C-alpha positions in Angstrom: 12.6 -54.6 6.7 16.2 -54.4 5.9 18.0 -51.0 6.1 20.0 -51.8 2.9 16.8 -51.5 0.9 16.3 -47.9 2.2 19.9 -47.0 1.2 19.4 -48.7 -2.2 16.2 -46.6 -2.9 17.9 -43.5 -1.7 21.0 -44.2 -3.9 18.8 -44.7 -6.9 17.0 -41.4 -6.1 20.2 -39.4 -5.8 21.6 -40.9 -9.1 18.4 -40.2 -11.0 18.3 -36.6 -9.6 21.9 -35.9 -10.6 21.4 -37.4 -14.1 18.1 -35.5 -14.4 19.8 -32.1 -13.6 22.7 -32.9 -16.0 20.3 -33.7 -18.9 18.1 -30.6 -18.2 21.2 -28.3 -18.2 22.3 -29.8 -21.5 18.9 -29.1 -23.0 17.6 -32.7 -23.2 14.4 -32.3 -21.2 12.7 -35.3 -22.9 15.6 -37.6 -21.9 15.5 -36.2 -18.4 11.8 -37.0 -18.1 12.4 -40.5 -19.4 15.2 -41.0 -16.9 13.0 -39.9 -14.1 10.3 -42.2 -15.2 12.7 -45.1 -15.4 13.9 -44.4 -11.9 10.4 -44.4 -10.6 9.6 -47.7 -12.3 12.8 -49.3 -10.8 11.8 -48.2 -7.3 8.2 -49.4 -7.8 9.5 -52.8 -8.9 11.6 -53.0 -5.7 8.7 -52.1 -3.6 6.3 -54.5 -5.3 8.9 -57.3 -4.8 9.1 -56.5 -1.1 5.3 -56.5 -0.8 5.1 -59.9 -2.5 7.6 -61.3 0.0 5.6 -59.7 2.9 2.3 -61.3 1.8 4.0 -64.6 1.3 5.3 -64.4 4.9 1.8 -63.5 6.1 0.3 -66.5 4.2 2.8 -68.9 5.8 2.0 -67.6 9.3 -1.8 -67.7 8.7 -1.6 -71.4 7.9 -0.5 -72.3 11.5 
């Protein structure tokens, strides 16, 4: 596992948290919820992609 992925996910989390707080303070709670949901979906896509690579690697090693 690459450390840059952890930093990427942490950076996305920090950006989404800041944007969420700004939107809540300006009275746009619905947009804040959608922004949080978009951030969660982005992180899940990254994790699913990593899991697919992991299973492909395991499949290659199991063929030997």
